[in-house]
C-alpha positions, 0 to 999 in steps of 0.5 A: 800280406793279402789282407782284405780291406774292410773299409776305407777308414784310417784305422783299417788301412793295410799298412796299419793292420800289418804293423799291428800284426807284426808287433803282436807276433814280436811280443808273443801275443800272436803266434807266428802261425796260421790256423792251418799251421796250428792244425798241422802241429796236431796232425804231426803229433796226433795223426792217428787220433780221431779228430772229427766225428759226425753221423756219416764219417769219422776222421783222424787228424791225418785223414782230416788233413788229407781230405782238406787238401783234396777239397782244396785241389777241387776248389782250384779245379773249380777256378777258385783262386787266392784272395777270392771270397766264397760264401759257405752255407753248410750244416755242421759236418765233417764236410764243413770243416773240409771246405772251411780249411780247404779254402784257407789252404789256397788262400781263398776266404770263406764267408760263413753264412748261417744255415738259416739264412735264405735268398735275401741274406745270400744275395746281400752278402754276395753283393757286398763281398763280391763273392765269386762262388757259393759252396753249399749242400744240396738239401738240409732239413727240407730246404733246397739250398742248392736251388736257393744258391742258384737263384742268387747265381741268376742275379750275380756272376757267381758259380754254385758248388754243391757238396751232395748227390743232387746237383741242379742245373746251373750248379756244379758238384764240387768233388766232380771238378778236376783237381788242381795242383796244390804245388803252386799254392803259396798258402796264407800268412799270419796277417792274411784274412782267414775267414769272414763272420757275419753279424746281425748287430743293430742294423737290418742286414748282416754285416761282414767281419773279416778275421785274420789268422793271427787274431782268430788263432789268438782268441781261439787258443785263449778261450781254450785256455780259460775253459781248460781244454785239453787233448782229452776233451771231446767237444759236441758242437750243437750250435751252427759252427758258422757262428763265432761262439761255437767255432772259436770260443773255444769251439771247434777251433779251440778244441782241434788246435789243442788236439781234442776231438770234435763231434759235429751234431746236425741240430741242437735237438735233445734227441740228437744230443742225447744220442751223442751223450749216450754213445760218446764220452762227451766232455764239453758242450756249448749252448745258449740258455734257451737251448739248455733250458729245452734240454732240461725240460726234456730230460726232466720228463725222461726215466731216471735210468736214461738221465744217468747217461746224459752227463755233461762234465763242462757246459759252456753257456753264452749269448744270454744270461743264465740265472741261478734257477736255470743253472741249478737245474742244469747242474742237477740234471746233467752233473755239469760245471757251468762256464758262462761267457760273453763275446762278439764276432768282432772282438771281445770274448769273456768267460768265467773259469771252471774253478770259479764258485757258482755265484760267479759262474752263474751270475757273471760273464767272467773276465776277458780271455786276454790280458791285453784286452781293455774294457770300459763302461761308458755313460751316454756322454762318453764318461767312464763309469766306475764299478757297479755302474751300468753303461755301454761296454766298449773294448779294444784288444789284439784280436778285435777286428779292424772294421766291417767290410764295405761300411766306412760310415758304420766303422767311423761310428763304431770306433772312437778316437782311442780305437775302442769298439762300441759294442752296443751292449749294456753292462757293468763291471763288478768290484771284483772285475767280473763283467755282467751283461745287462742288455742292449743299448739299442733294441734287439731280440735274442731269439734262441741265440739268433739276433733278430732286429725289430726294424728289419722285421718291421720292414719285411712285414710292412711289405705285406699288401694288407698291412698299414702299420707294424710294430715288432718287439720281443716277448718272453718265451719259455723255450727260446728266451725271447720270441718275436711279436708283430702287432699290425693294423690293416688298411680299411676293407683289407683282409686281416693276415694271420700268422700262417698267411704272414709266414707264407708271405715272408717265406715267399720273399726269401726270408729266413724262418727265424725272422718270421714273427712267432706271434701276430696280433691285429689291432684297430689302432696303435698306442702312440707317444706324444710325438706321434711314434708308436709306443712299444712299451705300452703295446708290449705291456698290453699284449703281455697283460692280455689287454686289448691294444687300443682296440680289440685284437683279432687274428692272434695265432699261437707261435710255432716254435718248430718252424 
């Protein structure tokens, strides 16, 4: 059993994990099958049925499996071996699935980078995982991902494998390597690490979440059961499938492993989504409320005859609260039933049921998908709270992870003595048992489904040579849910940065676009608490109220949501 050791803590030792996996298999909580085994069941039963469609190709289950093996052979030819970790940074596509499963065939572990990550994140994750390779595309939406990966390769001993036509110096074309022999490959087991997710969480850099085959199959299938996925479903994947939510809750895996069909949409733009809705019989879509709200706004401005073609039978919403107003608009426009959910790449996943009344589906995040999940709400002193009381949500269950890779101190803080994982999310459990997420225990900005950590953005902005002090916080935004606002003071005699110049500075530092402040405000001085800390509550109130924050503000630039 080649479990990747996430940390040197008592909870995360290999023998304990192996014992837990064996117990879950024996009790029937886990199937004695890997994600590949479960895909092969569908290949045998539905081989000639279309499995995956993107803008470039269509593959049946049998064709997808052959392409996966072809990719696996080329990975061997590139020198990738069982147990090695490889960073995978690719947009939604059939090629993405070939690489994802191809790594699993040979026992390599894909670390799923977001397509929005940049050099800084790639370098950080490559270092803490000890990755031996980066698999990426040549270019996507104007970003030269191959060149970016090559910059990482210049600093670390990793090879760059490119899926695409243009391969820069220092990289190799994945499918130009001489295919290796799959006959000698043993393949993974239910207790092996299938993949690694990334979590923004409450720290400044991505944390690595190893997920075992058995545990990840468990949550994908349980999510699919809750959402009533069947082989007749066609799932339109609009969010990056390197996120846990659109990958396995129920996502691509939950649908494929139940014999359904997956459409890989490159973006979540309404133009692309509307095209798929008009041309394919889509039955299931997952989105975040900010994206769904943008679709609703676009649809409301379209002619009625076009709107009639944009039917979404089941719309699953997560990552932020929906609310009655938005839910009612979505139902009216798209004729959908809404399922609302909550989940973490680390573990707990909750959904409402398709059969729930609107009051539950629109205002709660449902209940855990496994009967084996345990959820508690704690006050700051660690006392268990009762129904209707708000506190921190802690959880444990069969598919909860065993710790972040290379972060023993963090793991010790995240897990208590009973094995409960402290999520950092603020919630309550209603009298009917439904979970309601009310916010974060610690500060965090949910920008269109991406977690932005104010402290990280503050450190990035503070590196600008003209910036003296900086405070970053979220502000309401009709399109993204929350936008990022940075308020700065400058050194005397220095030039005041604008949002455009700050964006250029951060981009040059290799920062992902979603971390660039949407609004930049320059002030003479910061309001402070009596202990001398910047008072963000007052600052945010003054910015939102249009008042001047401790002096006249200048250099205000309108946010650019299309960056």
